[in-house]
N, C-alpha and C positions, 0 to 999 in steps of 0.2 A: 603390384596390386590386380587381384583378379577382376574379371568383368562382373559388373553389378555392384562393386563395391563403391563407397562414397569417399570422395575427397575430403580433405581436412576443412576446406573452405564450405563446402557442402553441409558438413556435420555442424561447423559453427553457425551456418545461417539457420539450420534446423533448430538448433538449441536456443538461439537468439528468438527466433519466431515463436518457439513454444514455450518460453520459459524455462528450458532444460529439464523438465520434468514430465511432460504428458504430450505424446505425439498423436493423440486421438484429435482429428480434426473437428468432430463433431461438437464437443463443447466451445470450441473457439466460434463456431458459427453462430452461436446464440446471441452474444452481444453485437457481433457484426451485423446481424440480420435484424437486430431491433430497430424500433425506432428511435431516430437520432435526437440528440438534445436540441439541434437546430430546428427540425421539424416540429418538436414538441413546443419550442419557445414560438413559432410562428403559429401553430394551431392555438396555442394559449392566448395569444393576442386576439384571435378572432372571436374565441369563445369569451373572453373579459369584456369585450364591446357589448356583448348582448346581456350581461346581467341585469341592468336596470330594466330592461324591457321585460324579460323573464320575470322578475320580481314584481312588476306591475300586473302582468297577467296571472302570476299567483295569487296576489292580494284580491284580485277581482272574483277569482274563482272560487276561493274559499270564504270570501265576505269577512275577513278579518285581517289584522295587521300582519303582514309577513316581511321579513327582513332576510334578503338574501345577499350574504358577502360574497367577495371576490374569491372564487374557487382556485384550488391547486389542480396543475395538470401534470400527469407523468406518465412514462411508458411502463408497462406491465404486461407478463406473459399471462395466459389465461389461467394457467394452473396456480401461478402466486396470486392471481385475483381472486380466485374461488377460495383462496386460503385467508383471504381477509375479510370475507363475509361472514355473516351470521349464519347459524346452521338453518335457520328459515327466514327466507325473505320475499318480497314480491319483487318479481321480474315483469317489467314492462317493456316488451321487445317491439322496437319499430326500426326494421332494417330499411338501409336507402336503396331505392330500386330506380329511380331516374336520375339522370343528370351525373350523381355520385353514387356507386354501389359499395354496399359494404353493410357489415353488420352492426347495430346500434341498440342500446338499450338503457334502462334506467333500473338501478336496484334500490329498494328502499325497506328498511326494517319495519316489522309488523307494527310497531309502535308509531313510526311516522306514515304509514300507509294509512293507520285509522284517524291520525290527526288531520290528514288531507280529506279522505272520504269522508268522514261525519260531517264537517261545515257544508261540503257540497250537497249531501243528501238531506240536510237540515235535521239530522237525527243525533241523539247522544246514545251512547253505548252501542254503535252498530259493530257488526261482525263482517269479517272478510269473505263474505259472500259474493255470489256473481254480481249482485246489484253495487256492492262497494268496487269491485274490479273494474266494473263500466264506468263508475265515476272516476277512478284512477286513470283509466284509458283516456277518458274525455279531459281531463285536467292536464295530463303531461303531453298529450297531442298538442294542445293550446299553448302551453308553457314553453314547448321546443319549438314553435314556430318562428320565434326570431332567431334561433339558432340555425335552422334548415336554411332561413334567407341568407344570412350571413355567409354561411359555407358555399351556397351556391354562387354568391357574388364573387367571392374569393377565388373560386375556381373557374368562374366564368361560364356557369351552366345554371339552370332551374334545377335545383337539388329538391327531391320529393321522397318523403318516406313511405312505407305501406302502412296498412292498418295496423294500429297498435293491438297488442295481445298481450293481457295481464293475467299473471298467474301466481300463486302462492306455491312455492318451491322449496324444496331442501337443498342444501348445498350440492350435493350430487345429482341433482336434476337440472340444474342449470344448463342451458343448451346453446351456449355460444361454440363457435367453431375453434379449433385449435389455432394457437397464432398469438400476435402481438396486438396489443390494445393500447389507446390511450385513455386513461381513466381521469375523470374530471370529478372532484370532490367538492360539492356546494355546503358550505355550512349555513343552514337557514334556521331562522327563529319563527316559529308560527304561533302567534298569541302567547309568547313569552315561553315556549316550549323550544329549547335548542335540541337540533338534530343535523343529521348529515344525509345528503341525497347524492348518491353515486350515479356517474353517467358514463358509459363506455363507449368509444367508437373504434370500430376496426381499422386496423393498419391502412387498407385500401383508402377509406375515407381520410385520413391524415394526410396520406401522400397526394390524393388528389386536389387538398386544399393547400398543403405546405410544399409540395414538389417532392419528386421521387429520390432527388439526390441532396444531400446537406450542402452546407455552405462550401466554399473553397478552403476555408481555414480549418476544415477538419483532417486534411491529411497531415497538418502540421501536430496535430496532438499525437498521432502514432510515432514510434520510433523508427528511424529511418533505415534501421536494418531489417525491419519487417517489410518495408517497401522492396528492398533488394531481394530479399527471400521470396517474394510472391513469383516473379518471372522464372525462378529456378523450377518449379514442377510444372509450369505451363508449357505448352509446345508453340503451334503456331499463333493462337490468340494471345497469349502472354508476351510472346516476343514481338508481335507488331506493336503491342501497346507501349512496349518499352524502348522500341526503335523510333516511334513516331513522336515520342516526346523527349528523346535523350538530349538532342543539341539544345532545348529550352529549359527543361526541368532540372538538369544536372544530377540525372539519375533517380529521381523521385517517380513514383508510379502515380499516373494522373488519375487513377481507378480506386485510389485508397479511401478516398471520402465514400465511395459506393459501398452499399450494403454488401458485405462479403466480397469485393470486387467484382461484381457480376456486371454484365453487358458490357461489351467493347465499346458501345455507343455512350457511356457516360459523358464524357466531355462534351460532346455536341448536344446533349440534353440539358446539362447545366447551361451552356450559353443561351440558350433560346427559351429556357422555360420560364424564368421570372418574367421577361417582358411580356411574354404570353398571357401570364396571369394577370397582370396590370391591364392589358389592353381588353382582357375578357370581361372586367368589371362593368365597362359600359354597355357593352351587348346585353350582360345579365340585367342591367338596370331597365331594358326596354323589355325583356321578358317577364314583366312582373303582372300583377293583377289586373292593370289596365288591358290587358289583351283580352279579358273575359267581361268587359263591360257590356259590349253589345250582343251578349248570349242571352237568349230569352228564357224565361225560367216561369213555370206554371203558377200562379198566384191563386188560391181559392179562400174564400170565406165560409166558414162552417157555422150555421146558426145552431146545430145540436145533432145529437144521435140517438139511436135507440136500436133495440134488438127485438126482432119479431120471430116467431114461428113460421116455419113454411105454410102452414095453413092458414095463419092469419094475413100473410102477404098475398096468397091466392085469393083470399076472399075480399081483398080490397076493392072499391069500387069509386066511382064519382061521389064526392061528398064525405068520404072516409077522413076523419081526423086522426092524425098521428100525433101521439104526444111524444116530445122530445127530452131529454135528459136536462136542458138548460131551463132555468127559471127565468120568467118574464124580468127584463130588464138587466139581466147578466151579461157580460161582455161577449162578443162572438170572437171565435178563433182565426186567427189569418196564418195560413199554411203556405209555404213554399215548397213546391215539388213533394207535398204531402208531410213536410215537416213542421211543426208548430214554431213559430218565430215571434207572435205577437197577438195582442188581443185589443179589441177596439168596440165603437158603438155605431150602429146602423144609422146613416143619414141619408137625406134626400136631397140630390144635386140636380136642379133642372129636370125633374120628372124622373130621374134614374137614382138607383141605389147607389149608396157610397159607404165607407167605412172610415171613421176617424179612429187612429191610431190612439190608443190610450195606455198601452203598457208593451215594453219590449220583454220578451220572454229572457229569464236569467239563464247562464249556464246549469246551474243546479236544477231548475226545472226541465230544461232540454235532457240532461242524464236521466231523471226520474221518467221523463215519457219513453226513453228509450226500454226501459224496464217495464 
């Protein structure tokens, strides 16, 4: 046998590891690097627990009956995800930027988008213009609130998304990065209209919530010859893993459950990660909205508004009467940080003016005020 030749044992190991047909390593890396079934199952459990809260928020926003059934969650590659979408869909992108980092977006058919935007805007026959997209951004930002809270609690952090960005895009214009995603498919009925809403999460988000490594049972699902074949091409890194676990594992590769066998620190990550997730939940409960309760915000009451030419403003003096856009007896506007939140009537309390709140502004009105 000349130098560089393979022994029969090495040939057998390679054949067993590759199926005897394809020696290209890249196709094998796809499934190994994907989101595992164990991670999907754990992630799905977190999502399923928020469905009732999401449905309640949804019904309130569109002011009609909304039924949101239990979703299905699965792993998908970006290219395959795009292949499942319609030629034209509304993408509402809300990447996670704090606590948990990764891309995240909703995808709606144009019919679903109109079914949501129309009731929010209080109009029929709406078009998918900027006003409708703003309404959708407002809606799904609030619908997603329970999910981001639950994901943060599970990961032991305060998870926050960036500002939503809604766009009507063709399939070729979707702008998610290449990689693996968890896709959540919500069966939704809006006022007797059945539809499906898609929500996708970057693999990094799933790993932060469900753990980087799959459960220990995962190596048992792989044939043992593959375990033996992995140390063959590895040098120092692979040899160290095999020697360290040899007396206990009976020849099994402890890193077989990792994605593609990466990172020699896999066993230690597995042994400490799940306890950290559990202990992190209590700290996340403290990092909730109660931390903001002592923050001051500016509250103003607006009697009315008007617009004047510069020459009219310069001509004002003592005794000038300014006519406002409000009629006598109309409710005044109550604003917090210059955002309208309620309406009320003026009262007098011990020689001081006050306002009695008579109406809380609905989400639909808030959206209209944004436009």
